[in-house]
MDTraj code that builds the backbone (N, CA, C; nanometers):
import mdtraj as md
import numpy as np

residues = "MET ALA GLY GLN PHE ARG TRP PRO VAL VAL VAL SER TRP GLY ASP LEU ARG LEU ARG PRO LEU ALA ARG GLY ASP ARG ARG GLU TRP ASP VAL VAL ARG ALA ARG ASN ARG GLU TRP LEU ASP PRO TRP GLU ALA THR ASN PRO ALA PRO GLY GLY ALA ALA PRO THR PHE GLY GLN PHE VAL ARG THR LEU ASP GLN GLN ALA ARG GLN GLY THR ALA LEU PRO PHE VAL ILE THR GLU ARG ILE PRO GLY THR GLU GLN PHE GLY LEU VAL GLY GLN LEU THR VAL SER GLY ILE SER TRP GLY SER PHE LEU SER ALA SER LEU GLY TYR TRP VAL ASP ARG LYS GLN ALA GLY ARG GLY VAL ALA PRO MET ALA VAL ALA MET ALA THR ASP TYR CYS PHE GLN GLY LEU GLY LEU HIS ARG MET GLU ILE ASN ILE ARG PRO GLU ASN THR LYS SER LEU ARG VAL VAL GLU LYS LEU GLY PHE ARG ASP GLU GLY LEU ARG LYS ASP PHE LEU HIS ILE ASP GLY ARG TRP THR ASP HIS ARG SER PHE ALA ILE THR ALA PRO GLU VAL PRO GLU GLY LEU VAL ARG ARG PHE THR ALA SER ASP ARG PRO ALA VAL TRP GLU".split()
xyz = np.array([
    [1.1767, 0.2571, -1.4018],
    [1.3174, 0.2435, -1.3780],
    [1.3990, 0.3523, -1.4501],
    [1.3462, 0.4027, -1.5583],
    [1.4224, 0.4918, -1.6495],
    [1.4662, 0.6114, -1.5647],
    [1.5918, 0.6451, -1.5650],
    [1.6445, 0.7626, -1.5046],
    [1.6678, 0.7452, -1.3557],
    [1.6393, 0.6319, -1.2971],
    [1.6445, 0.6196, -1.1484],
    [1.7511, 0.5194, -1.1112],
    [1.7621, 0.4043, -1.1751],
    [1.8496, 0.3007, -1.1285],
    [1.9881, 0.3259, -1.1863],
    [2.0858, 0.3070, -1.1004],
    [2.2306, 0.3157, -1.1353],
    [2.3151, 0.2231, -1.0551],
    [2.4043, 0.1705, -1.1200],
    [2.5003, 0.0758, -1.0484],
    [2.6452, 0.0845, -1.1171],
    [2.7404, 0.0866, -1.0387],
    [2.7487, 0.0679, -0.9001],
    [2.7237, 0.1903, -0.8163],
    [2.6926, 0.1684, -0.6930],
    [2.6614, 0.2777, -0.5924],
    [2.7215, 0.2463, -0.4605],
    [2.7671, 0.3482, -0.3802],
    [2.8209, 0.3187, -0.2418],
    [2.7222, 0.3918, -0.1454],
    [2.6747, 0.3280, -0.0461],
    [2.5883, 0.3921, 0.0579],
    [2.6648, 0.3992, 0.1865],
    [2.6746, 0.5210, 0.2461],
    [2.7527, 0.5355, 0.3633],
    [2.6728, 0.6096, 0.4821],
    [2.7141, 0.5799, 0.6000],
    [2.6650, 0.6434, 0.7222],
    [2.7661, 0.6123, 0.8271],
    [2.8309, 0.7276, 0.8827],
    [2.9286, 0.7062, 0.9881],
    [3.0425, 0.6271, 0.9387],
    [3.0747, 0.5193, 1.0150],
    [3.1816, 0.4329, 0.9774],
    [3.1393, 0.3096, 0.9029],
    [3.0076, 0.3016, 0.8657],
    [2.9592, 0.1903, 0.7864],
    [2.9478, 0.2341, 0.6412],
    [2.9758, 0.1374, 0.5572],
    [2.9674, 0.1596, 0.4120],
    [2.9190, 0.0302, 0.3430],
    [2.8127, 0.0512, 0.2615],
    [2.7663, -0.0606, 0.1719],
    [2.8305, -0.0320, 0.0336],
    [2.9122, -0.1275, -0.0153],
    [2.9666, -0.1037, -0.1549],
    [2.9444, -0.2316, -0.2258],
    [2.9551, -0.2328, -0.3693],
    [2.9387, -0.3468, -0.4435],
    [3.0330, -0.4657, -0.4143],
    [2.9768, -0.5818, -0.4090],
    [3.0582, -0.7017, -0.3998],
    [3.1375, -0.7160, -0.5166],
    [3.2685, -0.7576, -0.5085],
    [3.3554, -0.7613, -0.6256],
    [3.4344, -0.8930, -0.6195],
    [3.4904, -0.9319, -0.7309],
    [3.5776, -1.0570, -0.7320],
    [3.6990, -1.0399, -0.6361],
    [3.7463, -0.9172, -0.6204],
    [3.8580, -0.9040, -0.5376],
    [3.8288, -0.9198, -0.3855],
    [3.7062, -0.9377, -0.3540],
    [3.6675, -0.9616, -0.2163],
    [3.6889, -1.1176, -0.1743],
    [3.7245, -1.1921, -0.2761],
    [3.7286, -1.3353, -0.2452],
    [3.8038, -1.3759, -0.1214],
    [3.9238, -1.3279, -0.1102],
    [4.0114, -1.3704, 0.0036],
    [3.9449, -1.3252, 0.1319],
    [3.9065, -1.2015, 0.1442],
    [3.8482, -1.1620, 0.2785],
    [3.7149, -1.2099, 0.3018],
    [3.6262, -1.2385, 0.2018],
    [3.5022, -1.2971, 0.2117],
    [3.5159, -1.4438, 0.2612],
    [3.6109, -1.5177, 0.1981],
    [3.6365, -1.6556, 0.2480],
    [3.6686, -1.6626, 0.3870],
    [3.7626, -1.5707, 0.4329],
    [3.8023, -1.5743, 0.5772],
    [3.6967, -1.5498, 0.6743],
    [3.6174, -1.4462, 0.6451],
    [3.4999, -1.4113, 0.7201],
    [3.3905, -1.5244, 0.7279],
    [3.3657, -1.5780, 0.6083],
    [3.2662, -1.6875, 0.5935],
    [3.3126, -1.8212, 0.6737],
    [3.4469, -1.8521, 0.6486],
    [3.5047, -1.9652, 0.7291],
    [3.4895, -1.9604, 0.8788],
    [3.5175, -1.8402, 0.9298],
    [3.5131, -1.8079, 1.0696],
    [3.3705, -1.8122, 1.1232],
    [3.2695, -1.7918, 1.0344],
    [3.1363, -1.7855, 1.0686],
    [3.0547, -1.9040, 1.0228],
    [3.1099, -2.0117, 0.9820],
    [3.0336, -2.1260, 0.9224],
    [2.9256, -2.1740, 1.0050],
    [2.9573, -2.2065, 1.1289],
    [2.8603, -2.2622, 1.2197],
    [2.7504, -2.1588, 1.2579],
    [2.7851, -2.0409, 1.2583],
    [2.6884, -1.9301, 1.2898],
    [2.5985, -1.8980, 1.1595],
    [2.6342, -1.9334, 1.0370],
    [2.5577, -1.9056, 0.9215],
    [2.4941, -2.0208, 0.8635],
    [2.5539, -2.1359, 0.8715],
    [2.5025, -2.2503, 0.7942],
    [2.3525, -2.2850, 0.8251],
    [2.2957, -2.2660, 0.9444],
    [2.1598, -2.2991, 0.9625],
    [2.0604, -2.2105, 0.8848],
    [2.1144, -2.0984, 0.8414],
    [2.0210, -2.0027, 0.7757],
    [2.0563, -1.9780, 0.6240],
    [2.1389, -2.0590, 0.5719],
    [2.1960, -2.0390, 0.4345],
    [2.0985, -2.1119, 0.3333],
    [2.0645, -2.0425, 0.2179],
    [1.9922, -2.1051, 0.1202],
    [2.0692, -2.2176, 0.0515],
    [2.0083, -2.3279, 0.0157],
    [2.0733, -2.4396, -0.0475],
    [2.0030, -2.4778, -0.1727],
    [2.0796, -2.5601, -0.2542],
    [2.0270, -2.6057, -0.3920],
    [1.9432, -2.7270, -0.3735],
    [1.8136, -2.7143, -0.4028],
    [1.7217, -2.8314, -0.3928],
    [1.7364, -2.9420, -0.4920],
    [1.8085, -2.9208, -0.5953],
    [1.8229, -3.0209, -0.6943],
    [1.9022, -3.1356, -0.6395],
    [1.8657, -3.2652, -0.6721],
    [1.9458, -3.3698, -0.6270],
    [2.0921, -3.3578, -0.6580],
    [2.1777, -3.3660, -0.5604],
    [2.3280, -3.3562, -0.5854],
    [2.3613, -3.2057, -0.6193],
    [2.2743, -3.1091, -0.6112],
    [2.2950, -2.9745, -0.6510],
    [2.4084, -2.9111, -0.5582],
    [2.4962, -2.8309, -0.6182],
    [2.6094, -2.7803, -0.5341],
    [2.5883, -2.6168, -0.5380],
    [2.6464, -2.5594, -0.4443],
    [2.6505, -2.4171, -0.4315],
    [2.7400, -2.3583, -0.5456],
    [2.7067, -2.2467, -0.5956],
    [2.7947, -2.1799, -0.7000],
    [2.9347, -2.1550, -0.6364],
    [3.0321, -2.1440, -0.7166],
    [3.1669, -2.0934, -0.6749],
    [3.1531, -1.9471, -0.6533],
    [3.2571, -1.8848, -0.5899],
    [3.2536, -1.7426, -0.5585],
    [3.2391, -1.6664, -0.6824],
    [3.3260, -1.7061, -0.7886],
    [3.3191, -1.6318, -0.9112],
    [3.1854, -1.6339, -0.9754],
    [3.1221, -1.7529, -0.9801],
    [2.9910, -1.7723, -1.0380],
    [2.8875, -1.6822, -0.9644],
    [2.9078, -1.6801, -0.8285],
    [2.8237, -1.6012, -0.7422],
    [2.8219, -1.4570, -0.7726],
    [2.9454, -1.4079, -0.7819],
    [2.9670, -1.2663, -0.8153],
    [2.9150, -1.2331, -0.9489],
    [2.9480, -1.3093, -1.0436],
    [2.9021, -1.2917, -1.1852],
    [2.7537, -1.2882, -1.2026],
    [2.6784, -1.3755, -1.1295],
    [2.5320, -1.3767, -1.1346],
    [2.4749, -1.2553, -1.0769],
    [2.5307, -1.2185, -0.9657],
    [2.4760, -1.0943, -0.8931],
    [2.5090, -0.9762, -0.9793],
    [2.6293, -0.9655, -1.0330],
    [2.6688, -0.8556, -1.1101],
    [2.5761, -0.8399, -1.2362],
    [2.5443, -0.9516, -1.2992],
    [2.4387, -0.9554, -1.4208],
    [2.3094, -0.8987, -1.3737],
    [2.2626, -0.9357, -1.2482],
    [2.1314, -0.8951, -1.2109],
    [2.1394, -0.7391, -1.1746],
    [2.2497, -0.7019, -1.1257],
    [2.2609, -0.5573, -1.0998],
    [2.2529, -0.4800, -1.2215],
    [2.3270, -0.5149, -1.3249],
    [2.3261, -0.4456, -1.4489],
    [2.1948, -0.4450, -1.5140],
    [2.1091, -0.5533, -1.4837],
    [1.9690, -0.5637, -1.5436],
    [1.8706, -0.4819, -1.4460],
    [1.9250, -0.4235, -1.3434],
    [1.8270, -0.3382, -1.2553],
    [1.7422, -0.4213, -1.1617],
    [1.7815, -0.5523, -1.1367],
    [1.6955, -0.6355, -1.0546],
    [1.7615, -0.6715, -0.9212],
    [1.8838, -0.6252, -0.8881],
    [1.9501, -0.6570, -0.7706],
    [2.0545, -0.5444, -0.7264],
    [2.0789, -0.5451, -0.5961],
    [2.1851, -0.4573, -0.5460],
    [2.2815, -0.5435, -0.4536],
    [2.3890, -0.6058, -0.5082],
    [2.4692, -0.6939, -0.4229],
    [2.5708, -0.6138, -0.3492],
    [2.5455, -0.5835, -0.2255],
    [2.6427, -0.5095, -0.1411],
    [2.7230, -0.6088, -0.0489],
    [2.8487, -0.5563, -0.0116],
    [2.9053, -0.6053, 0.1083],
    [2.9032, -0.4929, 0.2117],
    [2.8951, -0.5354, 0.3316],
    [2.8848, -0.4393, 0.4492],
    [3.0295, -0.4227, 0.5009],
    [3.0715, -0.3030, 0.5026],
    [3.2173, -0.2741, 0.5522],
    [3.2165, -0.1794, 0.6549],
    [3.3147, -0.1809, 0.7406],
    [3.3261, -0.0816, 0.8582],
    [3.4670, -0.0309, 0.8651],
    [3.4760, 0.0986, 0.8905],
    [3.6024, 0.1569, 0.9025],
    [3.6858, 0.0871, 1.0142],
    [3.8147, 0.0501, 0.9786],
    [3.9044, -0.0095, 1.0839],
    [3.9576, 0.1109, 1.1701],
    [3.9393, 0.0966, 1.3002],
    [3.9739, 0.2102, 1.3899],
    [4.1114, 0.2572, 1.3664],
    [4.1301, 0.3874, 1.3619],
    [4.2659, 0.4531, 1.3471],
    [4.3147, 0.4471, 1.2044],
    [4.2251, 0.4070, 1.0988],
    [4.2681, 0.4061, 0.9677],
    [4.1635, 0.4575, 0.8794],
    [4.1986, 0.4730, 0.7486],
    [4.1011, 0.5051, 0.6511],
    [4.0480, 0.3889, 0.5672],
    [4.0888, 0.2687, 0.6127],
    [4.0520, 0.1453, 0.5452],
    [3.9261, 0.0881, 0.6069],
    [3.8532, 0.0134, 0.5207],
    [3.7324, -0.0562, 0.5591],
    [3.7468, -0.2063, 0.5491],
    [3.6999, -0.2743, 0.6491],
    [3.7044, -0.4260, 0.6535],
    [3.5758, -0.4788, 0.6337],
    [3.5585, -0.5985, 0.5688],
    [3.4388, -0.6555, 0.5315],
    [3.3770, -0.7247, 0.6606],
    [3.2519, -0.6900, 0.6988],
    [3.1931, -0.7479, 0.8139],
    [3.0621, -0.8161, 0.7824],
    [3.0202, -0.8267, 0.6585],
    [2.9023, -0.8956, 0.6196],
    [2.8511, -0.8694, 0.4823],
    [2.7442, -0.9098, 0.4432],
    [2.6936, -0.8989, 0.3045],
    [2.5440, -0.8599, 0.3125],
    [2.4898, -0.7845, 0.2178],
    [2.3558, -0.7483, 0.2056],
    [2.3192, -0.7458, 0.0600],
    [2.2116, -0.8147, 0.0307],
    [2.1615, -0.8138, -0.1149],
    [2.0211, -0.7717, -0.1244],
    [1.9977, -0.6745, -0.2063],
    [1.8522, -0.6402, -0.2362],
    [1.8300, -0.7184, -0.3704],
    [1.7296, -0.8002, -0.3730],
    [1.6975, -0.8732, -0.4896],
    [1.5541, -0.8649, -0.5270],
    [1.5299, -0.9244, -0.6456],
    [1.3867, -0.9320, -0.6968],
    [1.3242, -0.7877, -0.7132],
    [1.4185, -0.7000, -0.7461],
    [1.3628, -0.5571, -0.7722],
    [1.2585, -0.5547, -0.8922],
    [1.1449, -0.5095, -0.8643],
    [1.0352, -0.4994, -0.9614],
    [0.9958, -0.3546, -0.9737],
    [0.9758, -0.3230, -1.1047],
    [0.9477, -0.1809, -1.1474],
    [0.7999, -0.1711, -1.1798],
    [0.7682, -0.0708, -1.2571],
    [0.6350, -0.0565, -1.3041],
    [0.5423, -0.0214, -1.1894],
    [0.4253, -0.0838, -1.1749],
    [0.3195, -0.0574, -1.0808],
    [0.3522, -0.1310, -0.9405],
    [0.4630, -0.2087, -0.9332],
    [0.4940, -0.2857, -0.8174],
    [0.5929, -0.2103, -0.7239],
    [0.7063, -0.1630, -0.7808],
    [0.8148, -0.0803, -0.7189],
    [0.8440, -0.1559, -0.5783],
    [0.8899, -0.2857, -0.5881],
    [0.9078, -0.3594, -0.4653],
    [1.0430, -0.4320, -0.4800],
    [1.0948, -0.4740, -0.3600],
    [1.2104, -0.5572, -0.3637],
    [1.2226, -0.6386, -0.2267],
    [1.3019, -0.7378, -0.2188],
    [1.3294, -0.8070, -0.1047],
    [1.4779, -0.7911, -0.0623],
    [1.5033, -0.8190, 0.0699],
    [1.6348, -0.7993, 0.1175],
    [1.6740, -0.9111, 0.2021],
    [1.8008, -0.9473, 0.1925],
    [1.8623, -1.0470, 0.2796],
    [2.0024, -1.0037, 0.3242],
    [2.0554, -1.0554, 0.4383],
    [2.1817, -1.0130, 0.4871],
    [2.2423, -1.1164, 0.5835],
    [2.3678, -1.1001, 0.6018],
    [2.4346, -1.1684, 0.7099],
    [2.5532, -1.0825, 0.7610],
    [2.5921, -1.1062, 0.8881],
    [2.7013, -1.0234, 0.9434],
    [2.7903, -1.1173, 1.0207],
    [2.9097, -1.0820, 1.0355],
    [3.0132, -1.1491, 1.1142],
    [2.9603, -1.1647, 1.2538],
    [2.9716, -1.2826, 1.3124],
    [2.9220, -1.3045, 1.4581],
    [2.9913, -1.2038, 1.5502],
    [3.1161, -1.1660, 1.5211],
    [3.1721, -1.0637, 1.6126],
    [3.1073, -0.9393, 1.6139],
    [3.0257, -0.9081, 1.5106],
    [2.9545, -0.7752, 1.5081],
    [2.8235, -0.7874, 1.5732],
    [2.7763, -0.9002, 1.6061],
    [2.6358, -0.9104, 1.6602],
    [2.6237, -0.8343, 1.7887],
    [2.5021, -0.7691, 1.7926],
    [2.4650, -0.6834, 1.9119],
    [2.5212, -0.5390, 1.9082],
    [2.5910, -0.5079, 1.7889],
    [2.6465, -0.3711, 1.7844],
    [2.5627, -0.2782, 1.6961],
    [2.4531, -0.3339, 1.6430],
    [2.3627, -0.2487, 1.5571],
    [2.4054, -0.2454, 1.4036],
    [2.5020, -0.3252, 1.3722],
    [2.5532, -0.3314, 1.2361],
    [2.4499, -0.3727, 1.1379],
    [2.3793, -0.4834, 1.1636],
    [2.2733, -0.5392, 1.0817],
    [2.1637, -0.4416, 1.0540],
    [2.0969, -0.3964, 1.1664],
    [1.9856, -0.3012, 1.1416],
    [2.0241, -0.1750, 1.0706],
    [2.1493, -0.1276, 1.1022],
    [2.1935, -0.0078, 1.0317],
    [2.2112, -0.0332, 0.8846],
    [2.2723, -0.1525, 0.8461],
    [2.2957, -0.1779, 0.7091],
    [2.1500, -0.1974, 0.6357],
    [2.0610, -0.2575, 0.7050],
    [1.9313, -0.2747, 0.6396],
    [1.8622, -0.1427, 0.6228],
    [1.8705, -0.0504, 0.7257],
    [1.8190, 0.0791, 0.7178],
    [1.8849, 0.1620, 0.5994],
    [2.0179, 0.1596, 0.5895],
    [2.0865, 0.2266, 0.4788],
    [2.0338, 0.1784, 0.3470],
    [2.0297, 0.0516, 0.3335],
    [1.9944, -0.0069, 0.2018],
    [1.8450, 0.0245, 0.1645],
    [1.7611, 0.0275, 0.2611],
    [1.6158, 0.0547, 0.2426],
    [1.6045, 0.1965, 0.2100],
    [1.6742, 0.2907, 0.2776],
    [1.6631, 0.4372, 0.2475],
    [1.7064, 0.4546, 0.1011],
    [1.8138, 0.3940, 0.0713],
    [1.8577, 0.4122, -0.0756],
    [1.7513, 0.3679, -0.1759],
    [1.6940, 0.2461, -0.1427],
    [1.5897, 0.1945, -0.2415],
    [1.4633, 0.2908, -0.2425],
    [1.4336, 0.3446, -0.1214],
    [1.3105, 0.4297, -0.1218],
    [1.3389, 0.5680, -0.1805],
    [1.4494, 0.6321, -0.1297],
    [1.4702, 0.7718, -0.1672],
    [1.5592, 0.7800, -0.2935],
    [1.6476, 0.6880, -0.3153],
    [1.7353, 0.6950, -0.4264],
    [1.6768, 0.6326, -0.5512],
    [1.6078, 0.5224, -0.5400],
    [1.5467, 0.4531, -0.6547],
    [1.4034, 0.4744, -0.6744],
    [1.3347, 0.5266, -0.5681],
    [1.1875, 0.5475, -0.5840],
    [1.1056, 0.4174, -0.5684],
    [1.1694, 0.3202, -0.5007],
    [1.0876, 0.1975, -0.4699],
    [0.9861, 0.2327, -0.3615],
    [0.8723, 0.1549, -0.3573],
    [0.7633, 0.1701, -0.2632],
    [0.7614, 0.0727, -0.1422],
    [0.8153, -0.0502, -0.1669],
    [0.8004, -0.1533, -0.0644],
    [0.9252, -0.2344, -0.0551],
    [0.9630, -0.2664, 0.0717],
    [1.0754, -0.3567, 0.0932],
    [1.0292, -0.4703, 0.1820],
    [1.0699, -0.5889, 0.1513],
    [1.0321, -0.7160, 0.2254],
    [1.1503, -0.7940, 0.2681],
    [1.1443, -0.8459, 0.3853],
    [1.2445, -0.9337, 0.4445],
    [1.1773, -1.0685, 0.4913],
    [1.2269, -1.1749, 0.4519],
    [1.1766, -1.3102, 0.4947],
    [1.2781, -1.3742, 0.5901],
    [1.2252, -1.4142, 0.7017],
    [1.3087, -1.4775, 0.8112],
    [1.2438, -1.5914, 0.8631],
    [1.3311, -1.6980, 0.8965],
    [1.2919, -1.8208, 0.9596],
    [1.2426, -1.7799, 1.0997],
    [1.1308, -1.8445, 1.1479],
    [1.0757, -1.8186, 1.2723],
    [1.1775, -1.8449, 1.3982],
    [1.2737, -1.9319, 1.3596],
    [1.3719, -1.9711, 1.4696],
    [1.4833, -1.8707, 1.4733],
    [1.5041, -1.7855, 1.3772],
    [1.6101, -1.6937, 1.3762],
    [1.5895, -1.5726, 1.4511],
    [1.6055, -1.5889, 1.5826],
    [1.5646, -1.4759, 1.6737],
    [1.6416, -1.3436, 1.6573],
    [1.7755, -1.3648, 1.6145],
    [1.8586, -1.2456, 1.6020],
    [1.8105, -1.1522, 1.4848],
    [1.7677, -1.2238, 1.3758],
    [1.7220, -1.1514, 1.2540],
    [1.5829, -1.1008, 1.2827],
    [1.5035, -1.1621, 1.3676],
    [1.3691, -1.1097, 1.4001],
    [1.3878, -0.9796, 1.4768],
    [1.4902, -0.9783, 1.5655],
    [1.5134, -0.8548, 1.6352],
    [1.5574, -0.7343, 1.5490],
    [1.6150, -0.7663, 1.4360],
    [1.6460, -0.6619, 1.3355],
    [1.5268, -0.5895, 1.2835],
    [1.4248, -0.6791, 1.2292],
    [1.3116, -0.6098, 1.1722],
    [1.2230, -0.5516, 1.2890],
    [1.2300, -0.6082, 1.4050],
    [1.1485, -0.5550, 1.5132],
    [1.2065, -0.4073, 1.5463],
    [1.3328, -0.3885, 1.5559],
    [1.4000, -0.2644, 1.5899],
    [1.3705, -0.1609, 1.4759],
    [1.3599, -0.2051, 1.3479],
    [1.3326, -0.1196, 1.2418],
    [1.1843, -0.0850, 1.2120],
    [1.0989, -0.1589, 1.2740],
    [0.9548, -0.1273, 1.2550],
    [0.8932, -0.1976, 1.1361],
    [0.9516, -0.3012, 1.0826],
    [0.8862, -0.3778, 0.9706],
    [0.7660, -0.4478, 1.0243],
    [0.6528, -0.4541, 0.9435],
    [0.5355, -0.5237, 0.9841],
    [0.5450, -0.6729, 0.9605],
    [0.4988, -0.7427, 1.0471],
    [0.4853, -0.8957, 1.0330],
    [0.3634, -0.9274, 0.9458],
    [0.3826, -0.9734, 0.8251],
    [0.2785, -0.9977, 0.7335],
    [0.2314, -1.1518, 0.7300],
    [0.2841, -1.2341, 0.8179],
    [0.2451, -1.3714, 0.8330],
    [0.3509, -1.4687, 0.7883],
    [0.3060, -1.5922, 0.7981],
    [0.3934, -1.7099, 0.7656],
    [0.3754, -1.7545, 0.6191],
    [0.4948, -1.7863, 0.5671],
    [0.5000, -1.8415, 0.4299],
    [0.5485, -1.9898, 0.4395],
    [0.4610, -2.0772, 0.4061],
    [0.4919, -2.2168, 0.4228],
    [0.5910, -2.2620, 0.3156],
    [0.6981, -2.3485, 0.3590],
    [0.7932, -2.4030, 0.2728],
    [0.8419, -2.2972, 0.1732],
    [0.8796, -2.1828, 0.2214],
    [0.9188, -2.0685, 0.1444],
    [1.0513, -2.0788, 0.0720],
    [1.1460, -2.1318, 0.1399],
    [1.2828, -2.1352, 0.0832],
    [1.3628, -2.2609, 0.1243],
    [1.4458, -2.3084, 0.0375],
    [1.5237, -2.4248, 0.0629],
    [1.6462, -2.3810, 0.1455],
    [1.6573, -2.4181, 0.2747],
    [1.7440, -2.3726, 0.3731],
    [1.8180, -2.5005, 0.4357],
    [1.9519, -2.4963, 0.4311],
    [2.0189, -2.6069, 0.5095],
    [1.9699, -2.7411, 0.4772],
    [1.9346, -2.7654, 0.3451],
    [1.9045, -2.8966, 0.2905],
    [1.7539, -2.9256, 0.3021],
    [1.6636, -2.8436, 0.3313],
    [1.5262, -2.8766, 0.3434],
    [1.4400, -2.7442, 0.3133],
    [1.3067, -2.7654, 0.2778],
    [1.2198, -2.6605, 0.2627],
    [1.1814, -2.6016, 0.4033],
    [1.1873, -2.4668, 0.4140],
    [1.1567, -2.4199, 0.5420],
    [1.0531, -2.3067, 0.5387],
    [0.9894, -2.2864, 0.6532],
    [0.8805, -2.1825, 0.6530],
    [0.9595, -2.0447, 0.6916],
    [0.8932, -1.9456, 0.6541],
    [0.9562, -1.8125, 0.6866],
    [0.8428, -1.7160, 0.7272],
    [0.8736, -1.6241, 0.8115],
    [0.7832, -1.5163, 0.8407],
    [0.8166, -1.3894, 0.7423],
    [0.7209, -1.3342, 0.6893],
    [0.7460, -1.2199, 0.6017],
    [0.7138, -1.0917, 0.6695],
    [0.8164, -0.9965, 0.6531],
    [0.8092, -0.8679, 0.7154],
    [0.8195, -0.7600, 0.5950],
    [0.7491, -0.6457, 0.6086],
    [0.7634, -0.5481, 0.5022],
    [0.7429, -0.4013, 0.5635],
    [0.7807, -0.3129, 0.4866],
    [0.7639, -0.1661, 0.5143],
    [0.7442, -0.0998, 0.3873],
    [0.6705, 0.0139, 0.3838],
    [0.6528, 0.0907, 0.2546],
    [0.7127, 0.2316, 0.2830],
    [0.7567, 0.2998, 0.1776],
    [0.8149, 0.4245, 0.1845],
    [0.7227, 0.5384, 0.2630],
    [0.5906, 0.5411, 0.2429],
    [0.5125, 0.6334, 0.3187],
    [0.5121, 0.6156, 0.4693],
    [0.5494, 0.4943, 0.5122],
    [0.5607, 0.4696, 0.6571],
    [0.6795, 0.5296, 0.7287],
    [0.7792, 0.5624, 0.6394],
    [0.9009, 0.6170, 0.7033],
    [0.9446, 0.7337, 0.6114],
    [0.8736, 0.8416, 0.6185],
    [0.9089, 0.9636, 0.5377],
    [1.0419, 1.0185, 0.5850],
    [1.0681, 1.0045, 0.7055],
    [1.2024, 1.0560, 0.7555],
    [1.3180, 0.9702, 0.7167],
    [1.2946, 0.8453, 0.6744],
    [1.4006, 0.7525, 0.6461],
    [1.4198, 0.6552, 0.7684],
    [1.4521, 0.5316, 0.7312],
    [1.4815, 0.4400, 0.8464],
    [1.6054, 0.4667, 0.9222],
    [1.7132, 0.5242, 0.8537],
    [1.8295, 0.5532, 0.9289],
    [1.8005, 0.6638, 1.0471],
    [1.7327, 0.7649, 1.0018],
    [1.6937, 0.8713, 1.0935],
    [1.6042, 0.8129, 1.2082],
    [1.5125, 0.7282, 1.1733],
    [1.4257, 0.6660, 1.2817],
    [1.5109, 0.5793, 1.3693],
    [1.5823, 0.4976, 1.3224],
    [1.6712, 0.4105, 1.4051],
    [1.7731, 0.4807, 1.4889],
    [1.8437, 0.5782, 1.4349],
    [1.9373, 0.6506, 1.5073],
    [1.8889, 0.7645, 1.5918],
    [1.7690, 0.8062, 1.5617],
    [1.7042, 0.9220, 1.6281],
    [1.7893, 1.0467, 1.6144],
    [1.8514, 1.0566, 1.4812],
    [1.9305, 1.1773, 1.4613],
    [1.8804, 1.2380, 1.3265],
    [1.9326, 1.3455, 1.2934],
    [1.9001, 1.4222, 1.1653],
    [1.9942, 1.3863, 1.0580],
    [2.0836, 1.2926, 1.0814],
    [2.1852, 1.2563, 0.9828],
    [2.1392, 1.1379, 0.8977],
    [2.1167, 1.1649, 0.7636],
    [2.0724, 1.0558, 0.6720],
    [2.1945, 0.9814, 0.6275],
    [2.1624, 0.8643, 0.5642],
    [2.2637, 0.7992, 0.4805],
    [2.2764, 0.8725, 0.3579],
    [2.4042, 0.8647, 0.2933],
    [2.4353, 0.9235, 0.1693],
    [2.4805, 0.8264, 0.0709],
    [2.4638, 0.8448, -0.0544],
    [2.5181, 0.7537, -0.1614],
    [2.5686, 0.8346, -0.2693],
    [2.6636, 0.7607, -0.3429],
    [2.7376, 0.8221, -0.4519],
    [2.7763, 0.7125, -0.5514],
])
top = md.Topology()
chain = top.add_chain()
for i, resn in enumerate(residues, 1):
    res = top.add_residue(resn, chain, resSeq=i)
    for name in ("N", "CA", "C"):
        top.add_atom(name, md.element.get_by_symbol(name[0]), res)
traj = md.Trajectory(xyz[None], top)
């Protein structure tokens, strides 16, 4: 990790930008989440402890920020330029978590997007951008995404990007109040030397970060 990991960082491509989740996102995040409750609830991780409650937004941001400063997570929001302006609106969230260094150099990735953005390529582009940063910017070797078999829209994301299906993980994560199976998908840096963004867009324009 020495000399490679830094935070905060902003990853950009075209009108999309991944930037750090912040406390100041509370109002916009709440609006987008409320509008998408029925869309997202079936896929949301839940607390398996009896009577366990979800963290508050402040607790959520604080925990992710601590993990980022420890070099084990990248908590991004997905933002898109508002047409005709230089402002960016929040359209989703993407978190790279469980970053492992040493001989493993691996991480996992999870995301959600506003239902209004579905079908526009926002989710696969955000995943491609984050993965390219992890591979090319941080020197990680492997990225993993775990998806419920019923989540057909997320399955299309990994299919479009060429992630390998590595099989079923039984009772992998507590979702919507119960333990659920997931399919595990992965890709390694040597499989995409050109970068996922270039592969997905079929262009020579890479994602950039600063």
